[in-house]
C-alpha positions as CSV (number, residue, x, y, z in Angstrom):
1,X,-11.3,85.0,98.8
2,X,-9.6,87.1,96.2
3,X,-7.1,88.1,98.5
4,X,-6.4,84.6,99.5
5,X,-6.1,83.6,95.9
6,X,-3.7,86.4,95.3
7,X,-1.7,85.2,98.3
8,X,-1.6,81.8,97.1
9,X,-0.7,82.9,93.5
10,X,2.1,85.2,94.9
11,X,3.3,82.3,97.1
12,X,3.5,80.0,94.1
13,X,5.3,82.7,92.0
14,X,7.8,83.2,94.9
15,X,8.4,79.4,95.1
16,X,8.8,79.0,91.4
17,X,11.2,82.0,91.3
18,X,13.2,80.5,94.2
19,X,13.3,77.2,92.3
20,X,14.4,78.9,89.1
21,X,17.1,80.9,91.1
22,X,18.2,77.6,92.6
23,X,18.4,76.0,89.2
24,X,20.3,78.9,87.7
25,X,22.8,78.9,90.7
26,X,23.2,75.1,90.1
27,X,23.6,75.6,86.4
28,X,26.2,78.5,87.1
29,X,28.0,76.4,89.5
30,X,28.2,73.5,87.0
31,X,29.3,75.9,84.2
32,X,32.0,77.4,86.6
33,X,33.1,73.8,87.6
34,X,33.4,73.0,83.8
35,X,35.0,76.3,83.0
36,X,37.5,76.1,85.9
37,X,38.5,72.5,85.0
38,X,42.0,71.3,84.8
39,X,42.6,72.5,81.2
40,X,43.1,76.2,80.6
41,X,40.0,77.9,78.9
42,X,39.6,81.4,77.5
43,X,37.1,83.3,75.5
44,X,38.2,85.7,72.9
45,X,36.0,88.3,71.1
46,X,35.7,88.6,67.4
47,X,38.1,91.6,67.7
48,X,40.7,89.4,69.4
49,X,40.2,90.7,72.9
50,X,40.6,88.3,75.9
51,X,37.2,88.4,77.5
52,X,37.5,85.7,80.1
53,X,39.7,82.9,81.3
54,X,39.4,80.2,83.8
55,X,41.6,79.5,86.8
56,X,43.8,77.1,84.9
57,X,44.3,79.7,82.2
58,X,45.5,82.3,84.6
59,X,47.9,79.8,86.0
60,X,49.8,80.2,82.9
61,X,49.0,83.8,82.0
62,X,48.3,86.6,84.5
63,X,44.9,88.2,85.1
64,X,46.3,91.4,83.5
65,X,46.0,89.9,80.1
66,X,42.2,90.3,80.4
67,X,41.0,92.8,77.8
68,X,44.4,92.6,75.9
69,X,44.5,91.4,72.3
70,X,45.4,87.8,71.8
71,X,48.3,88.6,69.4
72,X,49.8,90.7,72.2
73,X,50.2,87.9,74.6
74,X,50.5,85.0,72.1
75,X,52.2,86.4,69.0
76,X,52.3,84.0,66.0
77,X,53.0,84.0,62.3
78,X,49.4,83.4,61.5
79,X,48.2,86.6,63.2
80,X,46.4,88.8,60.8
81,X,46.4,86.2,58.0
82,X,43.8,83.8,56.7
83,X,45.3,81.0,58.7
84,X,44.6,82.8,62.0
85,X,42.2,80.6,64.1
86,X,39.9,83.5,64.9
87,X,39.6,84.3,61.1
88,X,38.8,80.8,60.3
89,X,35.9,80.8,62.9
90,X,34.7,84.1,61.5
91,X,34.7,82.4,58.1
92,X,32.5,79.6,59.3
93,X,34.9,76.9,60.6
94,X,33.3,74.6,63.2
95,X,36.6,74.2,64.9
96,X,40.3,74.9,64.6
97,X,43.3,73.5,66.2
98,X,46.9,74.8,66.7
99,X,49.9,74.8,68.9
100,X,51.1,77.4,71.3
101,X,54.5,77.4,73.0
102,X,54.8,79.3,76.2
103,X,58.2,80.1,77.7
104,X,58.4,79.4,81.4
105,X,59.8,81.9,83.9
106,X,62.0,79.2,85.4
107,X,63.3,78.1,82.0
108,X,62.0,75.8,79.4
109,X,58.8,75.8,77.5
110,X,55.3,74.5,77.8
111,X,53.6,73.3,74.7
112,X,49.9,73.4,74.3
113,X,47.4,72.0,71.7
114,X,44.8,74.7,71.4
115,X,41.2,73.7,70.3
116,X,38.9,76.6,69.3
117,X,35.2,76.6,68.7
118,X,32.7,79.3,67.9
119,X,31.3,81.3,71.0
120,X,27.7,82.5,70.8
121,X,25.9,85.2,72.9
122,X,22.5,84.7,74.5
123,X,20.8,85.5,71.2
124,X,22.7,82.9,69.3
125,X,24.9,85.4,67.5
126,X,28.6,84.5,66.9
127,X,30.5,86.8,69.2
128,X,33.9,85.2,69.5
129,X,35.9,81.9,70.0
130,X,36.3,79.8,73.1
131,X,39.7,78.0,73.3
132,X,40.7,75.0,75.3
133,X,44.4,74.4,76.1
134,X,45.8,71.0,76.5
135,X,49.3,70.7,77.9
136,X,51.3,68.2,75.7
137,X,54.8,69.0,76.8
138,X,55.3,65.7,78.5
139,X,53.8,63.9,75.5
140,X,56.1,65.8,73.2
141,X,59.2,64.8,75.4
142,X,58.0,61.2,75.3
143,X,57.5,61.4,71.6
144,X,61.0,63.1,71.1
145,X,62.5,60.2,73.0
146,X,60.5,57.6,70.9
147,X,61.6,59.4,67.7
148,X,65.2,59.2,68.9
149,X,64.9,55.5,69.7
150,X,63.2,55.0,66.4
151,X,65.9,56.8,64.5
152,X,68.5,54.9,66.4
153,X,66.8,51.6,65.6
154,X,66.6,52.7,61.9
155,X,70.4,53.5,62.0
156,X,71.0,50.2,63.6
157,X,69.0,48.3,61.1
158,X,70.7,50.1,58.3
159,X,74.0,49.4,59.8
160,X,73.5,45.6,60.3
161,X,75.1,43.6,57.6
162,X,72.4,40.9,57.8
163,X,68.8,41.1,56.6
164,X,66.2,41.9,59.1
165,X,62.4,41.5,58.9
166,X,59.9,42.0,61.7
167,X,56.3,40.8,61.6
168,X,53.1,41.3,63.6
169,X,51.3,38.5,65.6
170,X,49.7,37.3,62.4
171,X,53.1,36.9,60.6
172,X,52.6,40.0,58.4
173,X,55.6,42.1,57.6
174,X,56.1,45.3,59.5
175,X,59.7,46.3,58.7
176,X,62.5,45.4,56.3
177,X,66.0,46.8,56.4
178,X,67.9,47.6,53.3
179,X,69.8,44.3,53.3
180,X,66.5,42.4,53.5
181,X,65.1,44.5,50.6
182,X,68.2,43.7,48.5
183,X,68.1,40.0,49.2
184,X,64.4,39.5,48.8
185,X,64.0,41.9,45.9
186,X,61.0,43.7,47.7
187,X,61.0,47.3,48.7
188,X,59.7,47.9,52.2
189,X,56.6,49.9,51.0
190,X,55.8,46.9,48.8
191,X,56.3,44.3,51.5
192,X,54.7,45.8,54.5
193,X,51.4,44.1,55.3
194,X,52.1,41.0,53.2
195,X,52.4,37.5,54.8
196,X,56.1,36.7,55.4
197,X,56.1,33.6,53.3
198,X,55.0,35.7,50.3
199,X,58.2,37.9,50.5
200,X,60.6,35.4,52.2
201,X,60.2,32.5,50.0
202,X,62.6,29.6,51.0
203,X,63.1,26.2,49.5
204,X,65.3,23.2,50.4
205,X,68.5,23.2,48.4
206,X,68.5,19.6,47.4
207,X,64.8,18.7,47.0
208,X,63.5,22.2,46.1
209,X,60.6,21.8,48.3
210,X,59.1,24.9,49.9
211,X,60.0,25.3,53.5
212,X,57.6,26.5,56.4
213,X,57.8,30.1,57.3
214,X,60.1,30.7,60.3
215,X,57.6,33.3,61.6
216,X,55.0,30.5,61.8
217,X,57.4,28.3,63.7
218,X,58.2,31.0,66.2
219,X,54.6,32.1,66.7
220,X,53.6,28.5,67.3
221,X,56.5,27.6,69.7
222,X,57.2,31.0,71.2
223,X,60.9,30.0,71.0
224,X,63.9,30.9,68.8
225,X,64.1,28.9,65.5
226,X,67.1,28.4,63.3
227,X,66.7,27.5,59.7
228,X,67.9,24.1,58.6
229,X,71.1,24.1,56.6
230,X,70.8,24.0,52.9
231,X,68.1,26.7,52.7
232,X,67.7,28.7,49.5
233,X,66.0,32.2,49.5
234,X,64.2,32.9,46.2
235,X,64.2,36.6,45.5
236,X,61.4,38.4,43.6
237,X,63.6,38.8,40.6
238,X,64.5,35.0,40.5
239,X,67.9,35.2,42.1
240,X,68.7,32.2,44.4
241,X,70.9,32.8,47.5
242,X,72.1,30.3,50.2
243,X,71.2,31.7,53.6
244,X,71.4,31.1,57.2
245,X,68.9,32.7,59.6
246,X,67.1,32.6,62.9
247,X,63.8,33.8,64.0
248,X,62.9,35.0,67.6
249,X,59.7,36.1,69.2
250,X,59.1,39.8,70.1
251,X,57.6,40.2,73.6
252,X,55.7,43.1,75.1
253,X,55.9,44.3,78.8
254,X,53.6,41.5,79.7
255,X,55.8,38.9,78.0
256,X,53.1,38.4,75.4
257,X,54.3,37.5,71.9
258,X,53.6,40.4,69.7
259,X,55.5,39.5,66.5
260,X,58.8,37.9,65.2
261,X,62.1,39.3,64.3
262,X,63.9,37.3,61.6
263,X,67.6,37.8,60.9
264,X,69.2,36.2,57.9
265,X,72.5,36.5,55.9
266,X,73.8,35.5,52.5
267,X,76.2,32.6,52.8
268,X,76.4,31.8,49.1
269,X,80.1,32.8,48.8
270,X,80.9,31.1,52.2
271,X,79.2,28.0,50.8
272,X,81.2,28.1,47.5
273,X,84.4,28.5,49.4
274,X,83.6,25.7,51.7
275,X,82.6,23.6,48.8
276,X,85.8,24.4,47.0
277,X,87.8,23.7,50.1
278,X,86.1,20.2,50.5
279,X,86.8,19.6,46.8
280,X,90.4,20.5,47.3
281,X,90.7,18.4,50.3
282,X,89.4,15.5,48.4
283,X,91.7,16.2,45.6
284,X,94.7,16.3,48.1
285,X,93.6,13.1,49.6
286,X,93.6,11.5,46.1
287,X,96.9,13.2,45.3
288,X,98.5,11.6,48.4
289,X,97.0,8.2,47.4
290,X,98.2,8.6,43.8
291,X,101.6,9.6,44.8
292,X,101.9,6.7,47.2
293,X,101.0,4.1,44.6
294,X,102.1,5.5,41.3
295,X,105.7,4.6,41.3
296,X,105.3,0.9,42.3
297,X,102.1,0.5,40.2
298,X,103.6,2.1,37.1
299,X,106.8,-0.1,37.4
300,X,104.6,-3.2,37.6
301,X,102.6,-2.0,34.6
302,X,105.8,-1.2,32.7
303,X,106.9,-4.9,33.2
304,X,103.5,-6.2,32.0
305,X,103.1,-4.0,29.0
306,X,106.8,-4.5,27.9
307,X,106.5,-8.2,28.1
308,X,103.2,-8.2,26.3
309,X,104.7,-6.1,23.5
310,X,107.6,-8.6,23.2
311,X,105.2,-11.6,23.3
312,X,103.1,-9.9,20.6
313,X,106.2,-9.9,18.3
314,X,106.7,-13.5,18.8
315,X,103.2,-14.6,17.7
316,X,101.4,-14.4,14.4
317,X,98.4,-12.2,14.2
318,X,96.3,-15.3,13.3
319,X,97.4,-17.0,16.4
320,X,94.7,-17.1,19.2
321,X,97.4,-16.3,21.8
322,X,98.0,-13.1,19.7
323,X,94.5,-12.0,20.3
324,X,94.6,-12.8,24.0
325,X,97.7,-10.9,24.3
326,X,96.2,-7.9,22.6
327,X,93.4,-7.9,25.1
328,X,96.0,-7.9,27.9
329,X,97.7,-5.0,26.2
330,X,94.4,-3.1,26.0
331,X,93.5,-3.8,29.6
332,X,97.0,-2.6,30.6
333,X,96.4,0.6,28.6
334,X,93.3,1.2,30.5
335,X,95.0,0.7,33.8
336,X,97.7,3.1,32.7
337,X,95.0,5.7,31.8
338,X,93.3,5.3,35.2
339,X,96.7,5.8,37.1
340,X,97.3,8.9,34.9
341,X,93.9,10.2,36.0
342,X,94.7,9.7,39.6
343,X,98.2,11.3,39.0
344,X,96.3,14.4,37.6
345,X,95.3,15.2,41.2
346,X,98.8,14.8,42.7
347,X,100.1,17.7,44.6
348,X,102.1,20.2,42.6
349,X,101.7,18.2,39.3
350,X,101.9,19.9,36.0
351,X,100.8,18.7,32.6
352,X,103.4,17.3,30.2
353,X,103.0,20.1,27.6
354,X,104.0,20.3,24.0
355,X,103.2,22.9,21.3
356,X,100.1,21.4,19.7
357,X,97.2,22.0,17.2
358,X,94.1,21.4,19.3
359,X,91.8,20.4,16.3
360,X,93.4,17.1,15.7
361,X,93.3,16.2,19.4
362,X,89.6,17.1,19.6
363,X,88.7,15.2,16.5
364,X,90.6,12.0,17.2
365,X,89.4,11.9,20.9
366,X,85.8,12.4,20.0
367,X,85.8,10.0,17.0
368,X,87.4,7.3,19.3
369,X,84.5,7.5,21.7
370,X,81.7,8.0,19.0
371,X,82.9,4.9,17.0
372,X,80.1,2.3,17.0
373,X,77.5,4.5,18.9
374,X,74.3,6.0,17.6
375,X,75.5,9.7,18.1
376,X,76.9,11.7,15.5
377,X,79.7,14.2,15.9
378,X,79.6,17.6,14.1
379,X,83.0,19.4,14.0
380,X,83.4,23.0,13.5
381,X,86.9,24.4,13.7
382,X,87.7,27.9,12.6
383,X,90.5,28.5,10.3
384,X,94.0,29.5,11.5
385,X,93.5,28.4,15.0
386,X,96.2,29.6,17.4
387,X,98.6,27.0,18.8
388,X,98.5,25.9,22.4
389,X,100.9,24.1,24.7
390,X,99.0,21.2,26.1
391,X,99.4,17.6,27.4
392,X,97.9,15.9,24.5
393,X,97.0,12.9,26.5
394,X,95.3,14.9,29.3
395,X,93.4,17.1,26.9
396,X,92.4,14.1,24.8
397,X,91.1,12.5,28.1
398,X,89.2,15.7,28.7
399,X,87.4,15.6,25.4
400,X,86.6,11.9,25.8
401,X,85.2,12.4,29.2
402,X,82.9,15.2,28.0
403,X,81.9,13.2,24.8
404,X,81.2,10.1,26.9
405,X,78.8,12.1,29.2
406,X,77.1,13.5,26.1
407,X,76.6,10.1,24.6
408,X,75.2,8.8,27.8
409,X,72.8,11.6,28.0
410,X,71.2,10.7,24.6
411,X,70.5,7.0,24.7
412,X,68.2,7.2,21.7
413,X,71.0,9.0,19.6
414,X,71.5,12.6,18.6
415,X,74.2,15.0,17.6
416,X,77.3,16.3,19.5
417,X,78.7,19.6,18.4
418,X,82.3,20.2,18.9
419,X,83.7,23.6,17.9
420,X,86.9,25.6,18.4
421,X,87.8,29.2,17.7
422,X,90.2,31.9,18.6
423,X,89.1,34.1,21.6
424,X,90.6,37.5,22.4
425,X,89.7,39.3,25.7
426,X,90.2,42.6,24.1
427,X,87.7,41.8,21.4
428,X,85.0,40.5,23.8
429,X,82.4,42.5,25.7
430,X,81.4,39.7,28.0
431,X,84.1,37.7,29.8
432,X,82.6,35.0,32.0
433,X,85.9,34.4,33.9
434,X,87.3,37.9,33.8
435,X,88.3,37.8,37.5
436,X,90.5,34.7,36.7
437,X,91.8,35.6,33.5
438,X,95.7,35.0,33.1
439,X,96.1,35.5,29.4
440,X,94.8,37.8,26.7
441,X,94.2,35.1,24.1
442,X,92.5,31.8,24.4
443,X,91.2,29.0,22.3
444,X,87.5,28.5,23.0
445,X,86.3,24.9,22.8
446,X,82.5,24.2,23.0
447,X,81.1,20.7,23.4
448,X,77.3,20.6,23.4
449,X,74.5,18.0,23.1
450,X,70.9,17.7,22.9
451,X,70.6,15.3,25.8
452,X,68.5,15.3,29.0
453,X,70.4,18.2,30.6
454,X,71.0,18.7,34.3
455,X,69.2,20.4,37.2
456,X,71.2,23.1,39.1
457,X,71.8,20.9,42.0
458,X,73.6,18.4,39.7
459,X,75.5,20.9,37.4
460,X,76.8,22.8,40.5
461,X,78.5,19.6,41.8
462,X,79.6,17.9,38.6
463,X,83.2,18.7,39.1
464,X,83.3,17.3,42.7
465,X,85.5,14.2,43.1
466,X,83.4,11.1,43.7
467,X,80.2,12.8,42.7
468,X,78.3,10.8,40.1
469,X,74.6,10.3,39.1
470,X,75.6,7.0,37.2
471,X,75.0,3.6,38.8
472,X,78.5,2.4,37.7
473,X,80.3,5.8,37.7
474,X,83.3,6.3,39.9
475,X,82.9,10.1,40.1
476,X,86.4,10.9,38.8
477,X,85.8,11.8,35.2
478,X,84.5,15.3,35.5
479,X,86.8,16.0,38.5
480,X,89.8,15.0,36.3
481,X,88.4,17.2,33.5
482,X,88.2,20.2,35.8
483,X,91.7,19.5,37.3
484,X,93.3,19.2,33.9
485,X,91.9,22.4,32.5
486,X,92.8,24.3,35.6
487,X,96.4,23.0,35.5
488,X,96.7,24.1,31.9
489,X,95.8,27.7,33.2
490,X,92.4,27.4,31.5
491,X,88.7,27.6,32.6
492,X,85.8,25.3,32.1
493,X,82.1,26.4,32.4
494,X,78.9,24.3,32.2
495,X,75.5,25.5,31.0
496,X,72.7,23.0,31.3
497,X,68.9,22.8,31.9
498,X,66.7,19.9,32.2
499,X,65.4,18.9,28.8
500,X,67.5,21.5,26.9
501,X,70.8,19.7,26.7
502,X,74.3,20.6,28.1
503,X,77.1,22.8,26.9
504,X,80.7,22.7,28.1
505,X,82.9,25.7,27.2
506,X,86.7,25.4,27.7
507,X,89.1,28.3,27.4
508,X,92.8,27.3,27.0
509,X,95.5,30.0,27.0
510,X,97.3,30.3,23.7
511,X,101.1,29.6,23.5
512,X,103.3,32.5,23.7
513,X,105.8,30.7,21.5
514,X,103.8,30.8,18.3
515,X,100.5,31.9,16.9
516,X,100.7,29.9,13.8
517,X,99.3,26.5,13.2
518,X,101.7,23.8,14.5
519,X,102.6,20.8,12.4
520,X,102.4,17.9,14.7
521,X,105.5,15.8,15.1
522,X,105.1,12.4,13.4
523,X,106.7,9.5,15.2
524,X,108.1,7.2,12.6
525,X,106.9,3.6,12.8
526,X,110.3,1.9,13.3
527,X,111.1,-1.6,12.2
528,X,112.4,-3.0,15.5
529,X,113.9,-6.1,13.7
530,X,117.3,-4.5,13.4
531,X,117.1,-0.7,13.3
532,X,118.9,-0.3,16.5
533,X,122.6,0.5,16.3
534,X,124.3,2.1,19.3
535,X,124.8,1.7,23.0
536,X,121.9,2.6,25.6
537,X,122.5,2.8,29.3
538,X,119.4,2.2,31.3
539,X,119.1,3.5,35.0
540,X,116.1,2.2,37.1
541,X,115.9,0.9,40.8
542,X,113.4,-1.6,39.8
543,X,114.7,-4.8,38.3
544,X,111.6,-5.6,36.4
545,X,111.6,-2.3,34.6
546,X,115.4,-2.6,33.9
547,X,115.0,-6.0,32.4
548,X,112.0,-5.2,30.2
549,X,113.7,-2.0,28.9
550,X,116.8,-4.1,28.1
551,X,114.7,-6.8,26.4
552,X,112.8,-4.3,24.3
553,X,115.8,-2.3,23.2
554,X,117.8,-5.5,22.6
555,X,115.0,-6.9,20.4
556,X,115.3,-3.6,18.4
557,X,119.0,-4.1,17.9
558,X,120.5,-1.9,20.5
559,X,123.4,-2.8,22.7
560,X,122.2,-2.3,26.4
561,X,123.9,-1.7,29.7
562,X,122.1,-1.0,33.0
563,X,122.6,0.7,36.4
564,X,120.7,0.9,39.7
565,X,121.4,4.5,40.6
566,X,123.1,7.7,39.4
567,X,126.6,6.9,40.9
568,X,126.6,3.7,38.8
569,X,125.6,5.6,35.7
570,X,128.4,8.2,36.1
571,X,131.0,5.4,36.5
572,X,129.8,3.3,33.6
573,X,129.5,6.4,31.3
574,X,133.1,7.7,32.1
575,X,134.5,4.2,31.5
576,X,132.7,3.9,28.2
577,X,133.8,7.3,27.2
578,X,137.4,6.4,27.8
579,X,137.0,3.3,25.7
580,X,136.3,2.9,22.0
581,X,132.6,2.2,22.7
582,X,131.0,5.3,24.2
583,X,127.4,5.4,25.4
584,X,125.0,7.0,22.8
585,X,121.8,7.3,24.9
586,X,121.1,7.2,28.6
587,X,117.6,6.5,30.1
588,X,117.2,7.6,33.6
589,X,114.5,6.9,36.1
590,X,113.6,10.3,37.7
591,X,113.2,8.9,41.3
592,X,115.8,6.5,42.9
593,X,114.8,5.8,46.6
594,X,117.9,6.0,48.6
595,X,120.1,6.8,45.7
596,X,121.0,9.5,43.1
597,X,118.0,10.2,40.9
598,X,117.7,11.4,37.4
599,X,117.7,15.1,37.9
600,X,121.0,15.2,39.8
601,X,122.6,12.5,37.7
602,X,121.7,14.4,34.5
603,X,123.3,17.6,35.9
604,X,126.6,15.8,36.7
605,X,126.7,13.8,33.5
606,X,126.1,17.0,31.4
607,X,129.0,18.6,33.3
608,X,131.2,15.8,32.2
609,X,129.8,15.6,28.6
610,X,127.5,18.5,27.5
611,X,126.6,16.5,24.3
612,X,125.1,13.7,26.4
613,X,121.6,12.5,25.1
614,X,119.5,11.7,28.1
615,X,116.0,10.5,28.4
616,X,114.1,11.0,31.6
617,X,111.6,8.4,32.6
618,X,109.1,8.4,35.4
619,X,105.6,7.2,36.5
620,X,105.0,10.6,37.7
621,X,104.0,12.2,34.5
622,X,102.9,15.4,36.1
623,X,106.2,16.0,37.7
624,X,107.8,19.4,37.1
625,X,110.9,17.8,35.6
626,X,108.8,15.7,33.3
627,X,106.7,18.6,32.3
628,X,109.7,20.8,31.6
629,X,112.3,18.2,30.9
630,X,114.4,20.4,28.4
631,X,115.0,22.9,31.2
632,X,116.9,20.2,33.1
633,X,119.1,19.0,30.2
634,X,117.1,16.1,29.0
635,X,116.6,15.5,25.3
636,X,113.3,13.6,25.7
637,X,111.0,12.0,28.2
638,X,109.0,8.8,28.3
639,X,106.2,8.2,30.8
640,X,106.0,4.9,32.6
641,X,104.4,2.4,31.9
642,X,105.5,2.6,28.2
643,X,105.2,0.1,25.5
644,X,107.9,-1.0,23.0
645,X,106.9,1.4,20.3
646,X,107.1,4.4,22.5
647,X,110.5,3.5,24.0
648,X,112.1,2.4,20.9
649,X,110.8,5.4,18.8
650,X,112.1,7.8,21.4
651,X,115.5,6.2,21.5
652,X,115.6,5.9,17.7
653,X,114.9,9.7,17.2
654,X,117.8,10.5,19.6
655,X,120.1,8.3,17.6
656,X,119.1,9.9,14.3
657,X,119.6,13.4,15.9
658,X,123.1,12.5,17.1
659,X,124.0,11.1,13.7
660,X,122.8,14.2,11.9
């Protein structure tokens, strides 16, 4: 029985041993399978000796490396230093990672990421490092391609003249290029991750209402979206830019929308140029209209105003008819002023300039408007103001237009401040119109009020023809103002905010003729009951104008003759010169349709008689000849329609000049 028991025990021991051996073989096979996996693995002793490697390892390194030092087959700068992976493991590191580059026999290189972990013996003692190699050559190649693409994309974005922003599917910013940074005022590191609408803030130009984010529109529709015209971008620093832009979806390889790309550009300058072009087109259209009607309409007005002047002479001031005629005269003056405003736009027109002291023009024009209103004018004129060459009527109209606007902006009354001072570019640090400066010295006129002010969308268009915010306005007043100042070689600026009033600043170039204060010419009030002595020849193609000029001068005591064109003038003048009764003064219409006009006639007449006293007359007050009449040999100029006082005074002065 003991023997049987021993047999059974031995049999069990053998079976157990066989089972253990089987388990060991299976475990060894499993370890070998793991060890001989696709990735290279090697074991290195604490002394740096290669102890073992798997099949994948020996695919890259020969079996002969076994028992060699690791630094002999894989030399690196870290060998022998504290950064050596083996040293780190010895010092207690749980794992290390580094790169190894292995040259290939056929050329090229293989790059590995090596992960090292502690290797323990059967007693649990640290005996080396086990290293696993992962071939990342292809990954690096792909990464290099991606890096190249990324760099090319970055270069492209930097080179694009438009702003570019990309977002993720939630509309959060991923990338801004430099132009987008500049336009929005946000640096990329500040903007990344923020909702697009926080950085790309846009409003409607007219209504100032916020506009929906284009990213939201694209993500919702999955289609390309263009911004509506009149979009304003509000930058972080408060700058406002007119922009045009479009947003498009970004698709992945499965055609899924993974974001939005927004491309936008600054069109502020383009918009200003287009606005100025439209303004000039309107001005040109008005100029064509004005040029077409001015001659005939002014001739009609001349007849009306002349006859009214004569009729007023024939009625007593207490007569009711005298009052009615005065009203007609006032209405005619208004019609004359309206035509002159239209003529301001006429193509190529120039102001009828004379050397003037501006302070009197400003004061008289402003006081005329303020008379009877609840608004007070405060005048502040610097001493020794420089003289300017201006069209007194046009500059007076400018002042009146600005003062009228100020009065209307203060229905409950208030103060208007009108100041004038000398302004020298060389003595000024800030020149608001430096790029347009055409003179070194200017007179600066400031007209300001405490009225309701204007929002930007109004002040930016205030000089546009036909633009008005008034129910009964015609939109010409401020356009005329702008045109007059520009034609004087000057500049006009507006500064206005709602609730803070408005200030207009005008710069007029100083005359090169004199810097002293000019004494204004005083036109003597002539007694037309008999002052006229002399012969006056009147040339005009319009019978009404000729007749009224003859009647007014005859009433003043002058002897008159008339002609329809230049040829007739030359004949009459030569005949009179040969007689005992020569012509003293000639009045010539500048334009004679189908005949010799004033300019040519004057040249031929002066060739015959250099002392001829010639007055040029025209409804085109802005004509080059009218503006510079002395350059063409004329002694004076009268603008049609004229009244009796203007005509008789002008003729009378020439008579006195000839007599002196």
